[in-house]
LOPATI-16308 format. One record per atom (N, C-alpha, C, O, CB): x, y, z; residue in three letters. Coordinates in steps of 0.2 Angstrom, whole numbers, plus 5000, padded with zeros to 4 digits. Each point is the difference from the previous one (the first is absolute). Glycine has a CB too. Example, Ala and Ser with C-alpha at 12.3 -4.5 7.8 and 13.67 -1.06 7.14 Angstrom:
BEGIN
506649725039ALA499650065000ALA500450065000ALA500549995003ALA498649955003ALA500750114990SER500450065001SER499650055003SER500350065001SER500349914989SER
//
This chain:
BEGIN
546455265424MET500350024994MET499849954995MET500149945001MET500850115005MET498949974988ALA500049964994ALA500550014995ALA500250054998ALA498649955003ALA501549944997PHE500650014995PHE499750024993PHE499449984999PHE501349935007PHE499750134990THR499850024994THR499949944995THR500449955002THR500150165000THR499249894993PRO500049944995PRO500749984998PRO500249944999PRO498750104996PRO501550015004GLU500749994997GLU500449975006GLU500449954998GLU499650154994GLU499949925014GLN500449965006GLN499749935000GLN500449965002GLN499850155004GLN499249884994THR499749935000THR500349964995THR500249945001THR498750105004THR501249994989LYS500249964994LYS500849985002LYS500249944998LYS499050124994LYS501249995011LEU500749995001LEU500049955005LEU500549965000LEU499850154997LEU499349895009LEU500049955005LEU499849934998LEU500349955003LEU499550155005LEU499849904987SER499849934998SER500549974994SER499949944999SER498950105004SER501750004995ALA500449984995ALA500549945002ALA500149995006ALA499850124989ALA500349855000LYS500549955002LYS500650035003LYS500250054998LYS499349874993LYS500950045013LEU500650015002LEU500649984994LEU500049954998LEU499650035014LEU500750074987SER500549994994SER500649965003SER500350015005SER499450104990SER500449835001PRO500649965002PRO500750045000PRO500449975004PRO499049944990PRO500650145003ASP500750045000ASP500150035007ASP500550025002ASP499450014986ASP499649985016SER500050035007SER500149945005SER500150025006SER499250074991SER500849855002ILE500049945004ILE500749985001ILE500449994996ILE498549975001ILE501350045010LYS500749975002LYS499949945003LYS499549985002LYS501050134999LYS500149855000SER499949935003SER500649995004SER500650034999SER498749934992SER500750005015ARG500549985004ARG499949945003ARG499449975000ARG500850145003ARG500349854999GLU500049945003GLU499950005007GLU500450045003GLU500349914988GLU498950025012GLN499950005007GLN499849935003GLN499449984998GLN500350145001GLN500749855006ALA499849945002ALA499949954995ALA499649955000ALA499950105010ALA500949954984GLY499949954995GLY499450024995GLY499949964995GLY500649955013GLY499250144993ARG499450024996ARG500250064996ARG500450055002ARG498749895006ARG500650074986LYS500150064996LYS499450045002LYS499449984998LYS501249964993LYS499550125011LEU499450055002LEU500150064995LEU500550034998LEU499549935014LEU499450064986SER499950064995SER499750065004SER499749995005SER500149934985SER500550145009TYR499850055003TYR500150074996TYR500350004994TYR500049945017TYR499450114991ILE500250074997ILE500450045005ILE499949995006ILE499050014987ILE501550045004GLU500450045005GLU499750065003GLU499450024997GLU501549944996GLU499350065013GLY499750065003GLY499950064996GLY499550035000GLY500949925011GLY500250074986TRP499950064996TRP499550004994TRP499750054999TRP501549965003TRP498749934996HIS499549994994HIS499350015003HIS499650034997HIS501249894997HIS499150055012ALA499350015003ALA499950075001ALA499450034999ALA500749865006ALA500450154997ILE499950075002ILE499950044993ILE499550045000ILE501249955010ILE499649994985ALA500050034993ALA499349994997ALA499750044997ALA501549955001ALA498549955003GLU499349984998GLU499550045004GLU499550024997GLU500949875000GLU499750125010ALA499550045004ALA500050074997ALA499550035000ALA500749905010ALA500450104989ASN500050074997ASN499750004993ASN499650054999ASN501549975007ASN499049934990ARG499750004993ARG499350005000ARG499650034997ARG501449924999ARG498750005009ILE499349995000ILE499650055004ILE499550024998ILE500849865000ILE499950135008PHE499750045005PHE500150084999PHE499650045001PHE500449865007PHE500750114990GLY500250075000GLY500550015005GLY499949975006GLY499050074990GLY501650005003PHE500550015005PHE499850035006PHE500349995006PHE500450034984PHE498750025010ASP499850035007ASP499349975002ASP499750035004ASP500950084993ASP499349835000ALA499349975002ALA500049945004ALA499549975001ALA500150084988ALA501049935014TRP500049945004TRP500550025006TRP500550044999TRP499249884991TRP500250045015GLN500550015006GLN500249935003GLN499749954999GLN499750165003GLN501249895000ARG500349945003ARG500250025007ARG500350055002ARG500149914987ARG499450005016GLU500150015007GLU500249935004GLU499649964999GLU499650145001GLU501449905003THR500249955004THR499750005007THR500150045004THR501049954990THR498449975007VAL499650005006VAL500349965006VAL499850015006VAL499150014987VAL501549935005GLU500349965005GLU500749974997GLU500049984995GLU498849995010GLU501650035000LEU500749974998LEU500349975006LEU500150035005LEU500150064987LEU499949855008ARG500249965006ARG500649954999ARG500149974995ARG498750045009ARG501750005001LEU500549955000LEU499849935002LEU499749995005LEU501150114997LEU499449854994LEU499849935002LEU500649975003LEU500449984997LEU498850014994LEU500750015016GLY500649965004GLY500650055000GLY500050054997GLY499649844999GLY500950095007GLU500650035001GLU500549994994GLU500049944997GLU499850065016GLU500650054985PRO500549984995PRO500549955002PRO500249995006PRO499750134991PRO500249834998SER500549955002SER500650004996SER500050034994SER499049905009SER501650054999VAL500650004997VAL500249934998VAL500049955004VAL500350165002VAL499949884988GLY500349944997GLY500650014996GLY500350055001GLY498549904998GLY501450004997LYS500650004996LYS499850004993LYS499649964998LYS501049985011LYS499850104987ASP499949994992ASP500449954998ASP500349965004ASP499450164995ASP500349874994LYS500449944997LYS500750005001LYS500449955000LYS498750054992LYS501250065010ASN500750015002ASN500150005007ASN500650015002ASN499550054988ASN499449925014GLY500150005007GLY500050065004GLY500150005006GLY500649914991GLY499150155000LYS500050065003LYS499350015003LYS499549974998LYS501350084994LYS499149995013ASP499450025004ASP499550044995ASP500350044996ASP500349965015ASP498849984989GLN499550044996GLN499350005005GLN499949955003GLN500750024985GLN499150095011TRP499450005004TRP499449994996TRP499950014994TRP500650075013TRP499049894996ARG499349984997ARG499550035003ARG499949995006ARG500549914990ARG499250155001VAL499450045003VAL499449984996VAL500050004994VAL500850095011VAL498649914999ASN499449994997ASN499550055002ASN500050025006ASN500249864993ASN499450144996TYR499550055002TYR499349984996TYR500049974995TYR500950125006TYR498649945002MET499349994996MET499850075000MET500150055004MET499749845000MET499850134991ALA499750074999ALA499349994997ALA499849954997ALA501450105000ALA498450005005ARG499350014997ARG500050074997ARG500150055003ARG499449875006ARG500350084985VAL500050064996VAL499350014997VAL499649954998VAL501650044999VAL498650075004ARG499350024997ARG500050054994ARG500450055000ARG499249945012ARG500049984983ILE500050044994ILE499350034999ILE499549975001ILE501349964993ILE499250145005THR499350045000THR500050034993THR500450044998THR499649985014THR499449964984VAL499950034994VAL499350035000VAL499549975000VAL501349964994VAL499250145007GLY499350035001GLY499749975007GLY500350015005GLY499550014982GLY499649955012GLY499749975006GLY500249935001GLY499749975005GLY499450124994GLY501349884997VAL500149935000VAL500649995004VAL500650034998VAL498949954991VAL500549975016VAL500649995004VAL500149935000VAL499649955001VAL500150155007VAL500949884991ARG500349935000ARG500649995004ARG500550045000ARG499049954988ARG500549965016ASP500649985004ASP500449944998ASP499749964997ASP499750095013ASP501249954991GLY500449944998GLY500649995005GLY500350045003GLY499449984985GLY500449915014CYS500549985004CYS500649984997CYS499949964995CYS499350025013CYS501450034994GLY500649974997GLY500649995004GLY499950025006GLY499850044985GLY500749905007PHE500649975004PHE500650024997PHE500150004994PHE499349915010PHE501150115000GLY500750024997GLY500649975004GLY499949995006GLY499650124990GLY501049875001GLN500649975004GLN500650034997GLN500150014994GLN499349885008GLN501050135003GLY500650044999GLY500649965002GLY500049975006GLY499550144995GLY501049874995ILE500649975002ILE500650044998ILE500150014994ILE499349885005ILE501050135006ASP500650044999ASP500549995005ASP499949995006ASP499450094988ASP501349945005LYS500550005005LYS500050055005LYS500250005005LYS500549954987LYS498950115006ASP499850055004ASP499350005002ASP499649994996ASP501250084999ASP499149935012VAL499349995002VAL499550054998VAL499449994999VAL501149955011VAL499850134990GLY499650054997GLY499749994993GLY499550024999GLY501150065009GLY499949904988GLN499849994993GLN499649944999GLN499550004996GLN501650045001GLN498949915008ALA499549955000ALA499350025001ALA499549984997ALA501449945006ALA499150125002HIS499350035002HIS499750044994HIS499549994999HIS500950025013HIS500150034985GLU499750044994GLU499749964995GLU499550024997GLU501450075006GLU499549864995SER499849964995SER499349965001SER499650004996SER501649995001SER498849995009ALA499349965002ALA499550055001ALA499449984998ALA501249945008ALA499550144996LEU499450055000LEU499850024993LEU499450004999LEU501150055011LEU500049964986LYS499850024993LYS499649944996LYS499550014997LYS501550075003LYS499249865001GLU499749944997GLU499349995003GLU499649984996GLU501549985002GLU498850055008ALA499449995003ALA499550054998ALA499449984998ALA501149975012ALA499750114990GLU499550064997GLU499849994993GLU499550014998GLU501050065010GLU500049914988THR499949994993THR499549944999THR499650014995THR501550045002THR499149905006ASP499649944999ASP499250015002ASP499649984997ASP501449955006ASP498950115003ALA499450025002ALA499650044995ALA499449994999ALA501050005013ALA500050064986MET499750054995MET499749964994MET499550014997MET501350085006MET499649874994LYS499849964994LYS499449955001LYS499650004996LYS501650005001LYS498849975009ARG499449975002ARG499450045001ARG499449974998ARG501349955008ARG499350144996ALA499550045000ALA499750024993ALA499550004999ALA500950045012ALA500149994985LEU499950024993LEU499749944996LEU499650014996LEU501350085005LEU499349855001MET499849944996MET499349995000MET499749974995MET501349985008MET498650075002THR499349995000THR499650054995THR499449994999THR500749985013THR500350084985PHE499750044995PHE499949974993PHE499750024996PHE500750075011PHE500049864992GLY500049974993GLY500649974998GLY500550005003GLY498650074995GLY500949904996ASN500549964996ASN500750055000ASN500549975000ASN498649964994ASN500850135004PRO500650044999PRO500550005006PRO500650024999PRO498850054993PRO500349925014PHE500450005006PHE500249935002PHE500249995006PHE499250114997PHE500549854993GLY500249935002GLY499549955001GLY500249945002GLY500850115002GLY498449974996LEU499449965002LEU500049934996LEU499949955002LEU499450165002LEU500949904989ALA500049954996ALA500449945002ALA499949944998ALA499850144993ALA500949945013LEU500549955001LEU499749955006LEU500349955001LEU500650134995LEU498549945007TYR499849955005TYR499649954997TYR499749955003TYR500350145005TYR499849914985ASP499749954997ASP500549954997ASP500550024996ASP498550065001ASP501049865005LYS500549954998LYS500050004992LYS500649984997LYS499349955014LYS499650074986ALA500050004992ALA500250064997ALA500150004994ALA499049925007ALA500950145003GLN500250064998GLN499650024993GLN500350024995GLN500849965011GLN498350014994GLU499650024994GLU499950074999GLU499950024994GLU499549885008GLU500850145003ASN499950084999ASN500850034999ASN500150065001ASN498849945005ASN501549964992VAL500750024998VAL500150004993VAL499949944997VAL500550025014VAL499850094986GLY500050004992GLY500050074998GLY499950055004GLY499649844995GLY500650124994HIS500050064997HIS499350024998HIS499649954998HIS501650044998HIS498650075005GLU499350024998GLU500050014992GLU500550014997GLU499350055014GLU499649934986PRO500050004993PRO500150074998PRO500050055004PRO499149874996PRO501250094994GLU500150074997GLU499450045000GLU499549984999GLU501449974994GLU499250115009PRO499550055000PRO499650014993PRO500449994995PRO500250075014PRO498849954990GLU499750004994GLU500350054995GLU500049984994GLU498949985012GLU501350104996ASP500350054996ASP500649974997ASP500250024994ASP499350075013ASP500949874997ARG500649984997ARG499949954994ARG500349994995ARG500350035016ARG498949934990LEU499849964995LEU499750034994LEU500249984994LEU499549945015LEU499950134992ILE499850044994ILE500650034996ILE500050004994ILE498950035012ILE501650004998LEU500550034996LEU500449954996LEU500250014995LEU499950085015LEU500049854994GLU500449954996GLU499749984994GLU500349984995GLU500149985016GLU498950034989ALA499649984994ALA500150054995ALA500149994994ALA499149955013ALA500750124995LEU500150064995LEU500750004997LEU500050014994LEU499250065012LEU501349924998LEU500750004997LEU500149944995LEU500350014995LEU500150055016LEU499349894990THR500149944996THR499650014993THR500349994995THR499849945015THR499350104991ALA499650024994ALA500450054996ALA500049994993ALA498949995013ALA501450074997LEU500450054996LEU500649984997LEU500250024995LEU499350065013LEU500949874995ASN500649974998ASN499849964994ASN500450004995ASN500150015016ASN498949954989GLN499849964994GLN499850054995GLN500249994994GLN499449925013GLN500150154994ALA499850044995ALA500550034996ALA500050024994ALA499050015013ALA501649994997GLY500650034997GLY500549954997GLY500550024998GLY499350075011GLY500049854991SER500549954998SER500650005004SER500050005006SER499550014982SER501150005009LYS500650005003LYS500250085002LYS500550015002LYS499849884992LYS499350155004ASP500150075001ASP500050025008ASP499749965004ASP499850074984ASP500850025014GLU500150025007GLU499350035002GLU499850054996GLU501449975003GLU498549965006VAL499450035003VAL500150015007VAL500149965004VAL499249984988VAL500750135010ARG500050015007ARG499550055002ARG499750044997ARG501549955002ARG498650005008ILE499450045003ILE500250035006ILE500349975004ILE498949964991ILE500750135006TRP500150045006TRP499350035002TRP499850054997TRP501449975001TRP498449955006LEU499350025002LEU500150055005LEU499650054999LEU499949844999LEU500950115007GLY500050055006GLY500250064997GLY499750055002GLY500649875006GLY500250094988GLY500250064998GLY499750034993GLY500250054997GLY500949925009GLY498449984991GLN499750024994GLN500550004994GLN499950044995GLN499250025012GLN501549914994LYS500550004995LYS500049934996LYS500049955003LYS500750145003LYS499349924988ARG500049934996ARG500550014994ARG500050054997ARG498949925007ARG501449974994GLU500450004994GLU499849944996GLU500049945003GLU500950125003GLU498949954988ILE499849944995ILE500450014994ILE499950054996ILE498949945009ILE501549964993ASN500450004994ASN499749944995ASN500049945002ASN501050115004ASN498949974988GLY499949954995GLY499349974999GLY499949954997GLY501250025005GLY498450065002LEU499349985000LEU499750034994LEU500150064998LEU499849925014LEU499649984984SER499650034995SER499550045002SER499850005006SER500549904987SER499450155003PRO499550045003PRO499449965003PRO499750025005PRO500650064986PRO499549865006THR499549965003THR500249975007THR499650015005THR500049964984THR501050015011GLN500349985007GLN500050055005GLN499949995006GLN500849924988GLN499550155003ARG500050065005ARG499350025003ARG500050025005ARG501050024988ARG498549955002ALA499450025003ALA499749955005ALA499750015005ALA500150044984ALA500449885010GLU499849955004GLU500450015007GLU499749995005GLU500149934985GLU500850105009PHE500450025006PHE499750055004PHE499950005007PHE501149964988PHE498850105002ASP499750065003ASP499449985004ASP499850025006ASP500750054985ASP499149895006ARG499449975003ARG500149965006ARG499750015005ARG499749994984ARG501149955010ALA500249965006ALA500350045006ALA499849995006ALA500349924986ALA500350145006LEU500350055005LEU499450045004LEU500150005006LEU501050004987LEU498550035003ASP499550035003ASP499549965005ASP499850025006ASP500250054984ASP499949875008LYS499649955004LYS500449985007LYS499850005005LYS499749964984LYS501250035010ALA500449995005ALA500150055005ALA499949995006ALA500749954987ALA499450135005LYS500050065004LYS499450005005LYS500050025006LYS500750044985LYS498749925006SER499450005004SER500049945005SER499650015005SER499950054986SER500949895008GLU499949945004GLU500649995005GLU499949975005GLU499449984986GLU501250085008LEU500750005004LEU500050055004LEU499750064999LEU500949884992LEU499850055015PRO500150065005PRO500450064996PRO500249994994PRO499949935016PRO499950144993GLU500350054997GLU500750004998GLU500350024995GLU498950055011GLU501249894999THR500750005000THR500249924999THR499849965005THR500350155002THR500349874988LEU500249944999LEU500750004999LEU500350054997LEU498749904999LEU501450005006SER500750014998SER500149984993SER499649974997SER500750005015SER500350064986GLU500149994993GLU500049924998GLU500349965003GLU500450154997GLU499049874994ALA500049934998ALA500250004993ALA499950054996ALA499249925012ALA501249984990ALA500249994993ALA499949934998ALA500249994994ALA500750105007ALA
//
């Protein structure tokens, strides 16, 4: 399977800082992405029906142990490892993960550990596809973490709006490109002609539908 140019672009994009979470572990601050976010990115990039997830191994690590919580009550501790396989077309990637469940109920401890192990393994498998799945976090410098530059069409629109606002002085200038609706107050005939030429040029360069801008 060959990824489309658009998919390749998305897989090569930087990881948005907005999707990164952090937690303290053994005195260190760890950065990660959440499991639901990894699934959402897979749906967005590959397509809802174009990728598969399969748990190929799930193993209990040792026997469950019982200890005491901070209040002196019994609590169970359970550890699991998992191996999850992600398939996208003909591309197959595996990932291994670990999960630990701690609960006063041994069944709940098992459930928590299983879920954590499978999610961890899934994220590790998806990570091999690129930055949107957390690959950028494995680089200590995190050079591929950041916001992508604004799309060219948005820059063109902002430049056009700036020019139109200057042309109209303090008069109201609004543009609706998607619905082909526009409202212009106070422009002189010359400014109106300039506006019409700029608008026609924008229509040929911008996508068919743009959100309302003012």
